[in-house]
C-alpha positions in Angstrom: 15.1 58.9 -18.6 15.8 55.8 -16.2 12.2 54.6 -17.1 13.5 54.6 -20.5 16.3 52.6 -20.0 14.5 49.6 -17.4 12.1 49.1 -20.4 14.8 48.4 -23.1 16.8 46.5 -21.0 13.6 43.9 -19.7 12.7 44.3 -23.2 15.7 42.7 -24.8 14.9 39.8 -22.1 11.2 39.2 -22.8 9.9 39.8 -26.0 6.4 39.0 -27.2 5.6 38.6 -30.7 2.2 37.1 -31.3 1.5 35.4 -27.9 5.0 34.3 -27.8 7.5 34.9 -25.1 11.2 35.0 -25.3 14.3 35.2 -22.8 17.0 36.4 -23.7 15.9 36.2 -27.5 14.3 39.0 -29.5 12.6 36.2 -31.7 11.0 33.4 -29.6 10.3 30.5 -31.8 7.3 29.0 -29.4 5.0 29.9 -26.9 8.3 30.1 -24.1 11.2 30.1 -25.5 14.1 30.0 -23.3 18.0 30.6 -24.3 20.5 30.1 -21.7 23.8 31.5 -21.5 25.9 27.9 -21.9 29.5 29.7 -22.3 29.4 31.7 -19.3 30.3 29.8 -16.4 29.1 32.5 -14.1 25.3 32.3 -15.2 23.8 29.2 -14.3 21.5 28.2 -16.6 17.7 26.7 -16.2 14.5 26.7 -15.0 13.5 26.2 -11.3 9.7 24.7 -11.0 7.7 25.4 -7.8 9.5 24.1 -5.1 7.0 22.5 -2.3 6.8 19.3 0.2 4.6 16.9 -0.5 2.3 17.8 2.9 1.5 21.2 1.3 0.9 19.8 -1.9 -2.0 17.5 -0.5 -3.6 20.7 0.9 -4.3 21.8 -2.6 -6.7 20.9 -4.8 -6.1 21.0 -8.9 -8.4 20.6 -11.3 -8.9 19.2 -15.2 -8.0 22.8 -15.6 -4.3 22.3 -14.3 -3.5 19.2 -16.6 0.5 19.5 -17.3 1.2 21.6 -13.8 5.0 20.8 -12.7 6.3 21.1 -9.4 9.9 20.0 -7.5 8.8 17.9 -4.3 11.0 18.7 -1.8 9.8 16.2 1.0 7.4 13.4 0.6 3.7 13.3 1.2 3.9 12.3 4.8 0.2 10.3 4.4 -0.2 10.1 0.7 -3.4 10.1 -0.9 -5.9 11.6 -3.3 -4.4 13.5 -5.8 -0.8 13.1 -3.8 -0.9 9.4 -3.6 2.1 8.7 -5.7 4.0 11.2 -4.1 6.7 9.0 -1.6 9.9 10.8 -2.6 11.6 13.8 -3.8 11.6 14.7 -7.1 9.7 16.1 -10.2 6.2 15.6 -10.7 3.5 17.2 -13.6 -0.7 16.6 -12.9 -2.3 14.8 -15.3 -5.7 16.0 -14.4 -6.7 13.3 -11.9 -3.5 12.9 -9.4 0.4 13.8 -9.6 3.0 11.7 -10.9 6.8 11.2 -11.6 8.3 13.1 -14.1 9.8 10.6 -16.5 13.2 10.4 -16.3 13.9 12.2 -13.2 16.2 10.7 -10.6 13.2 8.9 -8.9 13.0 5.7 -9.5 14.2 4.0 -6.0 11.8 5.4 -3.3 12.9 4.9 -0.1 11.3 2.1 2.0 11.3 -1.9 2.8 9.7 -4.2 0.3 9.3 -5.5 -3.2 9.5 -2.0 -6.1 6.3 -2.1 -7.9 5.6 0.5 -11.4 2.2 1.2 -11.0 0.3 3.8 -13.9 4.5 4.2 -14.6 5.0 5.1 -10.9 8.1 3.0 -9.4 6.5 2.6 -5.6 7.8 0.3 -2.9 4.8 -2.4 -3.0 2.8 -1.9 0.8 3.5 -5.3 2.4 2.8 -6.9 5.9 4.1 -10.2 6.7 3.4 -11.5 10.5 3.3 -15.0 12.5 1.5 -16.2 15.8 3.4 -15.4 19.5 2.0 -18.5 20.3 -0.5 -20.9 20.2 -4.8 -19.4 20.1 -7.7 -21.6 20.4 -9.8 -21.4 17.4 -13.4 -20.9 18.3 -15.4 -24.2 17.2 -19.7 -24.5 16.8 -21.7 -26.3 15.2 -23.3 -23.0 12.9 -21.8 -22.4 9.4 -18.9 -19.6 9.4 -20.4 -18.5 5.8 -23.2 -17.2 7.7 -23.6 -14.3 10.1 -21.9 -16.0 13.1 -18.9 -18.6 14.2 -15.9 -16.6 12.1 -13.9 -15.2 13.7 -10.6 -13.0 13.5 -7.5 -14.5 14.6 -5.7 -13.9 17.8 -2.0 -14.2 18.7 -0.9 -12.4 15.7 1.3 -10.2 17.1 5.1 -11.0 15.1 5.3 -8.1 12.1 8.0 -8.9 9.8 7.0 -6.1 7.9 4.2 -4.0 7.7 5.8 -1.1 6.2 2.8 1.3 5.6 2.2 0.8 9.8 -1.1 -0.7 8.6 -1.7 -3.6 10.6 -2.5 -4.3 14.4 -2.4 -7.4 16.4 -3.6 -8.7 19.7 -4.2 -11.5 21.6 -7.9 -11.9 20.3 -8.3 -10.4 17.1 -6.4 -9.0 13.6 -6.9 -6.0 11.5 -5.5 -4.1 8.5 -6.1 -1.7 5.9 -4.5 -1.2 2.2 -3.5 2.3 1.2 -4.3 2.0 -1.9 -7.2 -0.1 -4.5 -5.4 -2.7 -5.9 -5.1 -6.4 -5.9 -3.4 -7.6 -3.3 -1.3 -11.2 -2.5 -2.8 -13.0 0.5 -1.1 -15.8 2.1 -1.7 -18.0 4.9 0.3 -20.9 5.9 -1.2 -22.8 9.3 -1.4 -26.0 11.5 -4.4 -27.0 13.0 -4.0 -29.8 16.3 -6.9 -31.4 17.7 -6.2 -30.9 22.3 -9.3 -33.2 23.7 -12.9 -34.4 22.7 -12.0 -35.4 19.9 -12.3 -37.0 17.0 -13.6 -33.6 15.2 -15.0 -33.3 12.5 -16.9 -30.8 10.1 -16.3 -27.6 7.4 -12.7 -25.5 8.2 -13.4 -21.8 6.3 -10.3 -19.4 6.5 -9.4 -16.6 4.7 -9.7 -12.3 4.3 -12.6 -10.8 6.4 -14.7 -7.4 5.1 -14.6 -6.2 8.9 -16.5 -2.3 7.1 -19.1 -4.6 5.4 -19.3 -7.5 7.8 -18.6 -10.0 4.9 -16.2 -12.2 3.7 -13.7 -10.9 1.1 -12.8 -14.5 0.1 -12.0 -17.7 2.5 -10.6 -21.0 1.5 -13.0 -24.7 2.9 -12.0 -27.7 3.7 -13.6 -30.6 5.2 -12.1 -32.4 8.6 -12.7 -35.4 9.1 -12.2 -37.7 12.5 -9.0 -35.7 13.4 -8.3 -37.3 16.5 -6.6 -35.6 19.5 -3.0 -34.6 19.6 -3.3 -35.2 14.9 -2.2 -32.2 13.0 -3.7 -30.8 10.2 -1.3 -27.8 7.9 -3.6 -25.3 5.7 -2.0 -23.3 2.9 -4.3 -20.8 1.2 -2.7 -18.1 -1.7 -5.1 -16.1 -3.3 -4.9 -12.9 -5.2 -8.2 -10.4 -4.5 -9.0 -7.1 -4.6 -8.7 -4.6 -1.8 -10.2 -1.2 -1.1 -8.4 1.8 0.9 -11.5 2.9 2.0 -12.2 -0.8 4.0 -10.6 -2.4 7.2 -10.0 -6.1 6.9 -8.7 -9.4 9.2 -7.8 -12.7 8.8 -10.3 -14.7 9.9 -11.4 -18.7 10.5 -14.4 -20.7 11.2 -14.5 -24.2 12.8 -17.8 -26.1 12.5 -18.4 -29.2 13.9 -21.0 -30.5 16.5 -18.7 -31.9 19.0 -16.9 -29.8 21.9 -13.3 -30.7 21.2 -10.2 -27.6 21.7 -9.0 -26.9 19.1 -5.4 -25.4 18.6 -3.6 -23.2 15.7 -0.1 -24.1 16.8 1.7 -21.3 16.6 5.3 -22.4 18.1 6.6 -25.8 18.1 8.5 -26.3 21.2 11.1 -29.2 19.7 14.9 -27.4 19.2 13.5 -24.4 20.9 10.2 -22.4 19.4 10.0 -22.7 15.8 7.3 -20.3 14.6 4.7 -22.5 12.7 2.5 -20.0 10.9 3.3 -17.3 8.3 0.4 -14.7 7.0 0.8 -12.1 4.7 -0.7 -9.1 2.6 0.8 -7.6 -0.8 0.0 -5.4 -3.8 0.3 -7.1 -7.1 -0.8 -3.7 -9.1 
């Protein structure tokens, strides 16, 4: 008798008709029809999807068969990558067959972080950004070799003053620098620096500067300027602004190379001692899309 009563109760809650399921309704109007109890204050209406952290979600591999799956992320992925590259804040996500994306309309439009908000594939996120300065002057190695070839190209040193590195992917030391991007995309590269001949001038030759792909051992992109008869103590300023595609699987570096036939000592000036130690350089990487 108890079994009959239980079955009758369940039938009132879940009704199957032509492969349609109704909750709190005997006549479902769709594959799943849920009727709430809006007039009953003690009945808390709503549907709760699986609750999971971003790290737990990253450990799972979804396929096209799970397209449309929905979850509620209770904590951002600590290392967004692969299918969870967009899981950077708490909220509702759906699987589009390739990656997890925010569910439109969720209160997830202002992710935590420092930087500029951009929208990529319908997802609002903090654009990856790195901004650095030189801590002091750095001596630029010079040679008669062409920096466009396999030698006489050098990572810029003393780039150790970090203004922003919101994904912690930049490293700078007294002798080198390197960085990675957290996602494939288009990035804006900026370089501003002065050079000054210290001795054995005048200096003449081609100056190469830009982004070097360390992984593939080749320039990703560079600017080129001809220095002509730059005498001892003379200063020349350079600016470089270009948008380029970078890959998450590669390591990059700010590089420079000065081709010259003499033995001039050439500095990239990092600080000016006039009226205090004023910064003279600026380098940055910022994601555009």
